[in-house]
C-alpha positions as CSV (number, residue, x, y, z in Angstrom):
1,M,97.4,-20.2,-36.1
2,S,94.0,-21.3,-35.1
3,I,91.2,-18.8,-34.7
4,A,88.6,-21.9,-33.4
5,Q,86.9,-21.4,-30.3
6,H,88.5,-23.8,-27.9
7,F,86.2,-26.5,-26.7
8,V,83.8,-25.1,-23.6
9,A,83.5,-27.5,-21.2
10,G,79.8,-29.4,-21.4
11,E,79.3,-28.1,-24.8
12,G,77.6,-31.2,-27.0
13,E,76.5,-33.0,-24.5
14,S,73.0,-33.9,-23.9
15,H,72.1,-33.8,-20.0
16,S,68.6,-35.2,-19.1
17,Y,66.2,-33.1,-16.9
18,A,63.6,-34.2,-13.8
19,I,60.2,-33.6,-15.3
20,Q,58.5,-31.4,-13.2
21,P,55.0,-32.4,-12.1
22,S,52.1,-30.6,-14.0
23,L,50.4,-27.7,-11.7
24,S,46.6,-26.5,-12.2
25,T,44.2,-24.7,-10.8
26,D,40.5,-23.6,-11.5
27,A,39.6,-20.4,-14.0
28,I,37.1,-19.2,-12.3
29,N,37.5,-15.2,-11.9
30,L,35.3,-14.0,-8.7
31,P,33.7,-10.1,-8.7
32,W,35.1,-7.8,-6.4
33,V,32.9,-7.5,-3.9
34,I,33.4,-11.7,-3.4
35,L,37.4,-10.9,-3.1
36,R,37.8,-8.8,-1.2
37,A,35.0,-10.5,1.5
38,V,37.2,-13.4,1.1
39,H,40.0,-11.4,2.0
40,Q,38.6,-9.1,4.9
41,A,37.3,-12.9,6.0
42,S,40.6,-14.4,6.8
43,R,41.7,-11.6,8.7
44,L,38.9,-11.8,11.1
45,E,40.0,-11.6,14.6
46,G,38.0,-12.9,17.4
47,I,37.2,-16.3,16.1
48,P,39.5,-19.5,15.5
49,R,41.6,-19.6,12.7
50,R,39.7,-22.7,11.7
51,A,36.5,-20.8,11.9
52,R,38.1,-17.7,9.6
53,A,38.9,-20.3,7.0
54,V,34.7,-21.8,6.6
55,L,34.0,-18.2,6.2
56,A,36.1,-17.6,3.9
57,A,35.4,-20.3,1.8
58,L,31.6,-19.0,2.7
59,A,31.9,-15.5,1.3
60,R,33.3,-17.0,-1.9
61,T,30.4,-19.1,-2.2
62,V,27.2,-16.8,-1.2
63,N,25.2,-15.2,-4.2
64,A,27.1,-10.8,-3.0
65,A,23.5,-9.5,-4.7
66,R,21.7,-11.9,-2.3
67,P,23.8,-12.1,0.6
68,Y,21.9,-13.1,2.9
69,G,19.8,-16.2,0.7
70,E,21.0,-19.3,0.9
71,I,24.2,-20.8,0.3
72,F,24.4,-23.3,-2.3
73,A,27.2,-25.6,-1.6
74,R,27.6,-29.0,-1.0
75,R,29.8,-30.4,2.2
76,E,32.2,-31.9,-0.2
77,L,32.9,-28.6,-1.8
78,L,33.3,-26.1,1.7
79,T,35.6,-28.9,3.0
80,E,37.7,-28.6,-0.2
81,R,38.1,-25.1,0.1
82,A,38.4,-24.8,3.9
83,M,40.7,-27.4,3.8
84,Q,39.7,-29.5,6.7
85,S,38.1,-32.4,7.4
86,E,34.5,-32.5,7.8
87,R,34.7,-33.2,12.1
88,T,37.0,-30.2,11.9
89,F,34.1,-28.8,9.6
90,Y,31.5,-28.8,11.7
91,R,33.5,-27.9,14.8
92,S,33.7,-24.4,12.7
93,L,30.3,-24.3,12.2
94,A,29.6,-24.1,15.3
95,D,32.1,-21.6,16.7
96,L,30.9,-19.5,13.7
97,E,26.7,-20.1,15.1
98,T,28.0,-19.4,18.8
99,A,29.7,-15.8,17.1
100,G,26.7,-15.0,15.3
101,L,28.4,-14.7,11.9
102,I,26.0,-17.7,10.0
103,E,22.6,-19.3,10.8
104,R,21.7,-22.8,10.2
105,P,18.0,-23.3,9.8
106,A,16.0,-26.4,10.4
107,Q,16.1,-28.6,7.6
108,R,13.4,-28.1,5.7
109,R,10.4,-31.3,5.1
110,Y,8.5,-31.9,1.8
111,V,4.6,-32.8,3.5
112,Q,3.4,-34.4,0.4
113,A,5.9,-36.5,-0.3
114,G,7.0,-37.6,4.0
115,L,11.0,-36.6,3.0
116,F,13.2,-33.8,4.4
117,G,15.2,-31.6,1.9
118,R,18.8,-29.5,1.6
119,S,19.5,-27.5,4.7
120,Y,21.2,-24.2,3.5
121,L,23.3,-22.2,5.0
122,H,22.6,-18.3,5.6
123,L,25.1,-15.6,6.8
124,T,24.0,-13.4,9.0
125,E,23.6,-9.2,8.9
126,H,26.5,-8.6,11.1
127,A,28.7,-10.8,8.5
128,A,27.7,-9.6,5.7
129,I,28.7,-5.9,7.1
130,L,31.9,-7.6,8.1
131,L,32.8,-9.2,5.0
132,G,31.9,-6.0,3.2
133,L,28.8,-7.2,1.3
134,V,26.0,-4.9,3.0
135,E,27.0,-1.1,3.7
136,R,27.4,-0.3,7.0
137,P,24.1,1.0,8.9
138,A,25.7,2.8,12.0
139,P,29.8,2.9,13.7
140,D,28.4,1.4,16.5
141,A,26.7,-1.6,14.9
142,V,29.5,-4.2,14.9
143,A,29.8,-5.8,18.2
144,E,32.9,-5.8,20.1
145,G,35.8,-8.4,20.1
146,F,36.4,-8.5,16.4
147,T,37.6,-6.2,14.3
148,T,37.2,-4.7,10.7
149,P,39.6,-3.7,7.6
150,T,39.6,-0.3,7.3
151,A,40.3,-1.0,3.2
152,S,37.7,0.8,1.6
153,M,38.2,0.0,-2.5
154,A,35.9,0.3,-5.2
155,D,34.0,-2.2,-6.0
156,G,33.7,-3.3,-9.7
157,A,32.0,-6.6,-10.7
158,I,35.2,-8.4,-13.1
159,C,33.0,-11.1,-13.7
160,K,29.5,-12.6,-14.0
161,D,28.2,-13.8,-10.8
162,L,29.2,-17.2,-9.5
163,S,25.5,-18.3,-7.9
164,P,24.3,-21.4,-9.2
165,I,21.0,-19.1,-9.7
166,A,22.1,-17.4,-12.6
167,F,23.3,-20.6,-14.1
168,Q,19.6,-22.5,-13.4
169,K,16.8,-22.7,-15.7
170,R,13.7,-20.9,-14.9
171,Q,11.0,-23.2,-13.9
172,P,7.6,-22.1,-15.8
173,G,5.1,-21.1,-14.1
174,Q,1.3,-21.1,-14.1
175,V,0.3,-20.8,-18.2
176,P,-2.6,-17.9,-18.5
177,A,-6.3,-19.7,-18.2
178,D,-6.7,-18.4,-21.9
179,L,-3.7,-20.0,-23.0
180,Q,-3.9,-23.4,-21.6
181,R,-6.2,-24.7,-24.9
182,L,-2.9,-24.6,-26.6
183,G,-1.8,-27.5,-24.8
184,P,-3.7,-29.9,-27.3
185,L,-2.6,-28.6,-30.0
186,G,1.3,-29.4,-29.2
187,F,2.5,-26.6,-27.3
188,R,4.8,-26.5,-24.2
189,D,4.9,-24.6,-21.5
190,Y,8.2,-23.0,-22.5
191,L,6.7,-22.6,-25.9
192,I,4.5,-20.9,-24.6
193,F,5.9,-18.3,-22.6
194,K,8.3,-17.6,-25.3
195,L,5.7,-16.5,-27.9
196,M,4.6,-14.4,-25.1
197,R,7.6,-12.9,-24.8
198,E,8.1,-12.2,-28.9
199,A,4.4,-11.5,-29.0
200,R,5.2,-8.2,-26.5
201,E,8.4,-7.3,-28.6
202,Q,6.0,-6.9,-31.8
203,G,3.7,-5.4,-29.6
204,K,0.9,-7.7,-29.7
205,R,-0.8,-9.5,-26.7
206,L,-0.3,-13.9,-27.8
207,S,-3.9,-13.5,-25.9
208,E,-5.6,-11.8,-28.5
209,I,-4.0,-13.8,-31.2
210,V,-5.5,-16.9,-29.9
211,E,-8.5,-15.4,-29.4
212,A,-8.9,-13.7,-33.0
213,T,-7.8,-17.0,-34.9
214,W,-8.8,-19.5,-32.5
215,E,-11.2,-21.3,-35.1
216,H,-8.6,-21.5,-37.8
217,L,-5.6,-22.2,-35.3
218,R,-7.2,-25.1,-33.7
219,Q,-7.7,-26.8,-37.7
220,A,-4.2,-25.6,-39.0
221,T,-2.0,-28.6,-40.2
222,R,1.1,-26.8,-38.2
223,P,-0.6,-24.6,-35.7
224,I,3.4,-23.7,-33.9
225,C,4.4,-22.3,-37.6
226,Y,1.2,-20.6,-38.3
227,L,1.1,-18.7,-34.9
228,R,4.6,-17.6,-35.3
229,A,3.4,-16.2,-38.8
230,L,0.4,-14.6,-36.9
231,L,3.0,-12.7,-34.6
232,R,4.4,-11.5,-37.9
233,S,2.0,-10.0,-39.3
234,A,0.7,-6.1,-39.4
235,T,-3.1,-7.2,-38.2
236,D,-4.5,-5.2,-35.2
237,F,-6.2,-8.5,-33.4
238,G,-6.7,-6.2,-30.4
239,Y,-9.3,-4.6,-32.3
240,A,-11.3,-7.8,-33.6
241,V,-11.4,-9.3,-30.2
242,R,-12.8,-6.0,-28.4
243,S,-15.4,-5.9,-31.9
244,R,-16.4,-9.1,-31.5
245,A,-16.4,-8.7,-27.5
246,A,-18.3,-5.2,-28.0
247,I,-21.4,-7.3,-30.4
248,E,-21.5,-10.3,-28.2
249,A,-22.1,-7.9,-25.1
250,A,-24.6,-6.0,-27.1
251,E,-26.5,-9.6,-28.3
252,Q,-26.3,-10.4,-24.5
253,T,-27.8,-7.3,-23.8
254,A,-30.5,-7.2,-25.7
255,I,-31.5,-11.0,-24.8
256,D,-31.0,-9.8,-20.9
257,E,-33.7,-7.2,-21.8
258,R,-35.8,-9.3,-24.0
259,R,-35.7,-11.2,-20.9
260,K,-37.1,-8.6,-18.4
261,A,-39.4,-7.4,-20.6
262,L,-41.5,-11.0,-21.3
263,S,-41.0,-11.4,-17.3
264,L,-42.8,-7.9,-16.7
265,V,-45.3,-8.5,-19.1
266,A,-46.1,-11.5,-17.8
267,A,-46.6,-10.0,-14.2
268,S,-49.1,-7.4,-15.4
269,A,-51.1,-9.9,-17.9
270,G,-54.5,-9.1,-17.5
271,H,-54.5,-5.5,-16.2
272,S,-54.9,-1.9,-18.0
273,F,-52.6,1.2,-17.4
274,V,-53.1,4.2,-18.8
275,N,-50.7,7.0,-19.4
276,A,-49.9,10.4,-17.9
277,A,-52.2,12.3,-20.1
278,G,-55.0,10.0,-19.6
279,D,-56.2,9.7,-23.0
280,R,-55.1,6.6,-23.8
281,E,-55.0,3.2,-21.6
282,L,-53.3,0.0,-22.6
283,I,-55.1,-3.2,-21.6
284,V,-52.1,-6.8,-21.3
285,S,-54.2,-10.0,-22.2
286,P,-54.6,-12.6,-20.1
287,D,-52.2,-14.7,-21.6
288,G,-49.6,-11.8,-21.8
289,T,-49.5,-11.7,-25.4
290,T,-51.6,-8.7,-27.1
291,L,-51.5,-5.2,-26.3
292,T,-54.8,-3.6,-27.1
293,V,-54.7,0.4,-27.1
294,H,-58.0,2.7,-26.5
295,Q,-57.0,6.5,-27.8
296,A,-59.2,9.0,-26.5
297,G,-61.2,10.1,-30.0
298,E,-61.0,6.8,-31.7
299,G,-64.0,4.2,-31.9
300,A,-62.5,1.2,-32.2
301,A,-59.3,0.1,-30.9
302,R,-56.0,-0.7,-31.6
303,H,-53.8,-3.7,-31.5
304,A,-49.9,-3.4,-30.5
305,T,-47.8,-5.1,-33.4
306,G,-44.0,-6.3,-33.7
307,N,-41.8,-6.3,-30.0
308,W,-44.5,-4.1,-28.0
309,Q,-43.2,-5.9,-24.7
310,L,-39.9,-3.8,-24.9
311,G,-41.7,-0.4,-25.3
312,F,-44.2,-1.7,-23.3
313,A,-41.5,-2.7,-20.1
314,K,-39.5,0.9,-20.3
315,A,-42.8,3.0,-20.3
316,L,-43.8,0.9,-17.3
317,S,-40.2,1.0,-15.3
318,R,-39.9,4.7,-16.4
319,G,-43.3,5.0,-14.1
320,Q,-45.0,6.8,-17.8
321,L,-47.8,4.3,-17.3
322,Q,-49.9,3.7,-13.9
323,L,-52.2,1.0,-13.1
324,V,-56.0,1.2,-13.0
325,P,-57.4,-0.3,-10.1
326,L,-59.8,-2.6,-10.4
327,Q,-62.8,-0.7,-8.6
328,A,-61.6,2.1,-11.0
329,K,-62.5,-0.2,-14.1
330,R,-65.6,-1.1,-12.6
331,S,-67.0,2.1,-11.7
332,S,-66.0,4.0,-15.0
333,P,-66.5,1.3,-17.6
334,T,-66.6,3.6,-20.4
335,R,-63.1,4.3,-22.1
336,P,-61.5,7.6,-21.6
337,Q,-63.1,10.3,-24.1
338,A,-61.0,13.7,-25.7
339,A,-63.0,16.7,-24.2
340,A,-65.6,17.9,-26.9
341,A,-63.8,20.6,-29.2
342,P,-66.4,22.8,-31.1
343,R,-66.7,21.8,-34.9
344,L,-65.5,24.2,-37.6
345,I,-66.0,24.4,-41.4
346,N,-63.2,26.0,-43.3
347,S,-63.4,26.2,-46.9
348,T,-62.1,23.3,-48.2
349,V,-65.2,21.5,-46.3
350,A,-67.4,24.4,-47.4
351,E,-66.7,23.2,-50.7
352,H,-67.1,19.6,-50.4
353,L,-70.7,20.4,-48.7
354,A,-71.8,22.2,-51.9
355,T,-70.7,19.6,-54.2
356,L,-72.0,17.2,-52.4
357,R,-75.6,19.1,-52.5
358,G,-75.2,19.9,-55.9
359,L,-75.1,16.4,-56.9
360,V,-77.9,15.6,-54.1
361,R,-80.3,17.8,-56.3
362,R,-79.4,16.4,-59.3
363,A,-80.3,12.7,-57.8
């Protein structure tokens, strides 16, 4: 008795099957708000089917964060996504523009180069509201003739935005004026902005570091490495810069005061002044180099020494000195004298007088 299994028809034979064609698609994940906008564009009523296809292609390409911004897409890309020919594509754009869903501004022109640039498409506010890219301002804001889907699903981004702006490298702006001197040392604009960010993260300012260490920085063999080392140091470069600025400001103030004082002395050359009490007369020489002071009760005149121009200019500007007119000088040639006071003899003076008398008598 045989327990072997009987031969099954087709078993053990090899068959050749037709190889299935390879299928492929893009691996782009769109945000949910874009997917919803594409769905609503494809179901929008009141416009032709070709216009709905192009509107869906635009909804897939627009930046969700800037629904009114330029739509960065080539004509070939939009016609491919809308699955239309170029002529049908332009007819669809005309339909959308007539319906008030897109705007096609004029082509921009570069005046300096004399060339024309690209012209981009823009979604209108009405289209952004219909596609769900922006919130509806009022229930009656939708024009008649269009029906909008009533679905209200939560918007949650499932991937990053597909706008080319997110992938484009930012162009550097203008480097600050106090940091432009780093250019001859080998610093590029991108590097300078990067160092500014690193300094900000360290709680410093790149301008203060460069200002405080410029003499050493411009003589360094490797200024980039030297500057990066300064960013990691614990030195307060801001205090050093402020201290130096305060010293320079004080020196400049002193120079300005000295200049003003010399100018005032030159204008007062050859004139006489008296103080408020009237017991002191000050005479500036005709060449403005010396100041003669006559004090009441003193027989000899004194000459001011040192930096007397500053003191004289301050007293004159504060009104502590008065100019003596020329007629008053001619009518009163004598110097101001103090009021005569009675002379008193105290015990010390009496002892000195007695000693002098004794000496005279012995002689």
